[in-house]
C-alpha positions as CSV (number, residue, x, y, z in Angstrom):
1,M,0.0,0.0,0.0
2,T,1.3,3.4,-0.9
3,L,-0.1,6.7,0.6
4,R,0.0,9.8,-1.4
5,L,-0.8,13.3,0.0
6,Q,-2.2,16.2,-2.0
7,P,-2.4,19.7,-0.5
8,V,-5.9,21.2,-0.5
9,Q,-7.8,24.1,1.0
10,V,-10.7,22.8,3.0
11,A,-13.9,24.9,3.7
12,T,-14.3,23.9,7.4
13,G,-16.2,27.0,8.4
14,S,-13.3,28.2,10.5
15,Y,-9.7,29.3,10.0
16,D,-8.6,25.7,9.7
17,V,-8.2,25.6,5.9
18,D,-4.8,24.0,5.2
19,G,-5.4,20.4,4.5
20,Q,-4.2,17.2,2.8
21,L,-6.1,14.7,0.8
22,V,-4.8,11.2,1.6
23,F,-4.9,8.6,-1.1
24,A,-4.1,4.9,-0.6
25,D,-3.4,3.1,-3.9
26,G,-5.2,5.8,-5.8
27,L,-8.4,5.8,-3.6
28,L,-9.3,8.8,-1.3
29,V,-9.2,7.5,2.3
30,A,-9.0,10.6,4.4
31,V,-9.0,14.4,4.6
32,L,-6.6,15.9,7.1
33,V,-6.8,19.5,8.3
34,R,-4.0,21.4,10.2
35,L,-5.4,23.3,13.2
36,S,-5.0,27.0,13.2
37,D,-3.7,29.3,16.0
38,D,-7.4,29.6,17.1
39,H,-6.9,26.3,18.8
40,N,-4.2,27.5,21.2
41,D,-2.2,24.5,22.5
42,L,-3.4,22.3,19.6
43,A,-2.3,24.8,16.9
44,G,-0.3,23.0,14.2
45,M,-1.7,19.6,15.0
46,W,-3.4,17.6,12.3
47,F,-7.1,16.6,12.6
48,L,-8.9,13.8,10.7
49,E,-11.7,15.9,9.2
50,A,-13.1,12.9,7.3
51,G,-12.2,9.3,6.9
52,F,-13.5,6.9,4.4
53,G,-13.9,3.1,4.4
54,R,-11.5,1.6,6.9
55,V,-10.4,5.0,8.1
56,V,-13.8,6.0,9.5
57,T,-13.7,6.5,13.2
58,T,-16.1,8.0,15.8
59,E,-13.1,8.9,18.1
60,L,-11.3,12.2,18.0
61,A,-8.3,11.8,15.8
62,L,-5.5,14.4,16.5
63,F,-1.9,14.0,15.4
64,A,1.2,15.9,16.4
65,D,2.5,15.9,12.9
66,I,1.6,14.7,9.4
67,D,3.9,11.6,9.7
68,K,2.0,10.4,12.8
69,A,-1.3,10.9,10.9
70,Q,0.0,8.9,8.0
71,S,1.2,6.1,10.3
72,W,-2.2,6.0,12.0
73,I,-4.0,5.8,8.6
74,E,-1.6,3.0,7.4
75,Q,-2.3,1.0,10.6
76,R,-6.1,1.4,10.1
77,L,-5.8,0.2,6.5
78,A,-3.5,-2.7,7.4
79,H,-5.4,-4.1,10.4
80,A,-8.7,-4.1,8.5
81,A,-7.3,-6.0,5.5
């Protein structure tokens, strides 16, 4: 499995607009958004705005950096296979 990221602006309704589309083997599996300074201590962290298929979760998914987000997505996809 190969993950590919594509930068995108996301209309979240707040100042959190910097995002990444995450593709696994050509299929869109997630939309990540970097939290803005409006989030104080969480600013700069990545949030799973939307997950698809095996990346869907009802839990809050926050990541310190994009690498940790990618690792979490890879684990979700690997464990569900």
